[in-house]
C-alpha positions in Angstrom: 68.3 11.1 199.9 64.8 9.6 199.4 63.9 8.5 195.7 61.9 11.2 194.8 63.5 13.8 196.5 65.9 16.2 194.4 69.4 15.6 193.8 70.8 19.1 195.3 74.1 20.4 197.4 72.1 23.3 198.5 71.0 22.0 201.8 75.1 20.7 202.8 76.8 24.5 201.9 77.5 26.3 205.1 76.1 29.8 205.7 79.0 31.5 206.9 81.1 30.6 203.8 84.5 31.0 204.0 87.3 28.4 202.0 87.9 26.3 204.8 84.0 25.8 206.2 82.9 25.5 202.4 85.9 22.7 201.9 85.2 20.8 205.5 81.1 21.0 204.6 82.0 19.3 201.4 82.9 15.9 202.6 79.8 15.5 204.0 78.1 16.5 200.9 75.2 14.0 200.5 73.6 15.7 197.3 73.6 12.9 194.8 74.1 9.6 194.4 77.8 9.6 193.5 79.2 9.8 197.3 78.6 6.4 197.8 81.2 4.8 195.3 83.3 7.5 195.3 86.5 7.4 197.6 86.1 10.5 199.3 85.0 14.2 198.3 87.5 15.8 195.9 87.2 19.8 196.7 89.1 22.8 195.4 92.7 23.4 196.1 94.8 26.7 195.7 95.2 29.9 197.2 92.6 32.2 198.7 93.0 34.7 196.5 93.8 33.5 192.8 94.9 35.3 190.0 93.0 32.3 188.0 90.4 29.9 188.8 90.8 26.6 186.3 87.3 24.4 186.3 87.6 20.7 185.0 84.9 18.4 184.8 85.3 16.2 187.8 88.0 13.9 189.9 89.5 11.2 188.2 90.8 7.6 189.6 94.0 9.2 191.1 92.4 12.1 192.1 89.8 10.4 194.1 92.5 8.6 196.0 95.0 11.3 196.4 92.3 14.0 197.4 93.2 16.6 195.3 92.2 18.1 191.8 94.3 17.5 189.1 97.3 15.3 189.7 97.1 12.4 187.5 98.1 12.1 183.8 95.6 15.1 182.8 97.0 17.2 185.6 100.6 16.8 184.7 99.6 17.5 181.4 97.8 20.6 182.5 100.9 21.7 184.6 103.3 21.4 181.4 100.8 23.6 179.6 100.3 26.4 182.0 104.4 26.5 182.6 104.6 27.2 178.6 102.0 30.2 179.3 103.6 31.5 181.5 101.4 31.0 184.3 102.5 30.1 187.8 100.6 27.1 189.6 101.0 28.6 192.8 98.8 31.6 191.6 95.7 29.2 190.2 92.8 27.6 192.0 92.0 24.3 190.7 88.2 22.6 191.1 85.6 20.6 189.5 82.1 20.9 188.3 82.0 17.8 189.8 83.6 16.9 192.9 83.1 13.2 193.4 84.3 10.5 191.0 82.0 8.9 188.7 83.4 5.5 187.2 82.1 1.8 186.6 83.9 -1.2 187.2 86.5 -3.0 184.1 88.0 -6.1 185.8 90.7 -4.2 188.4 90.1 -0.9 187.1 87.9 1.9 187.3 86.7 3.5 184.3 86.0 7.1 184.4 82.2 7.9 183.2 80.9 11.0 182.2 78.5 13.1 184.7 75.1 13.3 183.5 73.1 16.6 183.9 71.5 15.8 187.3 74.9 15.0 188.8 76.6 18.4 187.6 73.4 20.2 188.5 73.2 18.8 192.1 77.0 19.6 192.7 76.6 23.3 191.1 75.5 25.1 194.5 79.4 24.1 195.9 81.0 25.6 192.5 79.1 28.5 192.8 80.0 29.2 196.5 83.6 28.7 195.4 83.6 31.2 193.0 81.5 33.6 195.0 84.1 33.0 198.0 87.2 33.3 195.9 86.0 36.2 193.4 88.8 35.0 190.8 88.9 38.0 188.7 89.6 35.0 185.4 88.2 31.7 185.1 89.1 29.0 182.7 86.9 26.2 182.1 88.6 23.0 180.8 86.0 20.7 178.6 82.2 20.7 177.7 81.0 19.6 181.2 82.7 22.5 183.3 81.8 25.1 180.5 77.9 24.4 180.2 77.8 24.0 184.0 78.8 27.5 184.4 77.7 29.0 180.6 74.5 27.2 180.2 73.9 24.1 178.2 73.9 26.1 174.4 77.6 26.5 175.2 79.9 25.2 172.7 83.6 24.9 173.4 84.8 24.0 169.8 83.3 27.2 168.8 84.1 29.3 171.3 87.2 28.0 172.6 90.2 30.6 173.2 87.7 34.1 173.1 87.7 36.1 176.1 83.7 36.0 177.7 82.6 38.7 179.8 79.5 39.8 180.8 79.2 37.6 183.7 78.5 38.2 187.4 81.0 35.8 188.9 84.0 36.2 187.1 85.6 39.8 185.1 86.7 37.2 182.0 86.1 33.4 181.6 88.4 31.5 178.8 86.9 28.4 177.4 89.1 25.4 176.5 89.2 21.7 176.0 90.2 19.6 179.2 94.0 18.1 178.9 92.4 14.5 179.1 91.2 15.0 175.6 94.4 15.9 174.2 95.3 12.4 176.1 92.8 10.4 174.4 93.2 11.7 171.0 95.2 10.7 168.2 99.0 10.8 168.8 99.7 12.1 165.8 97.7 15.3 166.6 98.5 15.3 170.4 101.6 18.0 169.8 99.2 19.8 167.5 96.4 19.8 170.1 98.5 20.8 173.2 100.0 23.7 171.0 96.6 24.6 170.8 95.7 24.3 174.6 98.2 26.1 175.4 97.7 29.0 172.8 94.2 29.3 174.9 95.9 29.3 177.6 97.6 32.3 176.8 94.7 34.0 176.1 93.9 33.8 180.2 97.3 34.3 181.0 97.8 38.0 179.2 94.6 39.0 181.5 96.4 38.2 184.7 99.2 41.0 185.2 95.8 43.1 185.6 94.5 40.1 188.1 97.3 40.3 190.2 97.6 43.9 190.7 93.7 43.9 192.2 93.2 45.5 195.6 91.1 43.2 198.3 87.8 42.2 195.8 84.9 43.3 197.1 81.9 40.7 197.6 80.6 39.6 194.4 77.1 39.2 193.3 75.5 36.3 194.5 75.0 33.8 191.6 71.2 33.6 190.6 69.6 30.3 191.0 67.7 28.2 189.2 69.3 29.4 186.2 72.6 30.6 184.6 73.1 32.9 181.6 73.5 30.7 178.6 76.1 31.9 175.4 74.2 34.4 174.1 73.7 36.0 177.1 78.2 36.9 176.9 79.8 39.3 175.4 82.8 38.0 174.1 86.1 39.9 172.8 88.7 38.8 170.2 91.9 37.9 172.2 94.0 40.3 169.6 91.6 43.3 170.1 92.0 43.1 174.0 95.9 42.4 174.0 95.6 45.8 171.9 94.1 47.3 174.3 96.1 45.9 177.5 99.0 47.1 175.3 98.4 50.7 175.4 96.6 51.1 178.8 100.4 49.6 179.9 102.9 52.0 178.0 
């Protein structure tokens, strides 16, 4: 990668896209400089036909060493919240907006650094390809980085969390929430309440899963638009209670 070349993973995406071919190709990605200091690419993990797809920010220290997403403290808290929301881990595909760990040294420790806009944009082709191949009917974004990567820079998690977002080409419904790492970093006195709110957001997604679990083999989704993505103003939102009522009437 030359100093004046744009950062993008696009040249590394295989023409024949399957989950296996994407995972194998991602290990050779040099689309941005983050690969130089990371131990390895941390690609998504989960079933090939998930009922739910969860998108986080980037792998942390534990994930970078293990080569799997959500295996550190934030991942354990996520497991706890998913179980409380009635979502089985084995029906969820986990991935991140950025596939390499960005960090800064602090003595013997590696401290997490937030990925920049160029790094997020460079890694977006991998996320687009995952969404296209998996065709998950419900997507949950965790944190601002994941949400803005998919929903546009104008999206605000604090305003839109827990709502059902529709009208997107790559998922039937999207629900945004905070990242579980934010709960761990927050005020310990507020942690229980923050976890309750997090579980409440996941329950909104869980209410959509009975239909998703019964879906037939999905048709190939429309390709995601290149060179830009739909912002928050281009989405239709529905209040969870109203959607819940419609689902209840449909199931009776």
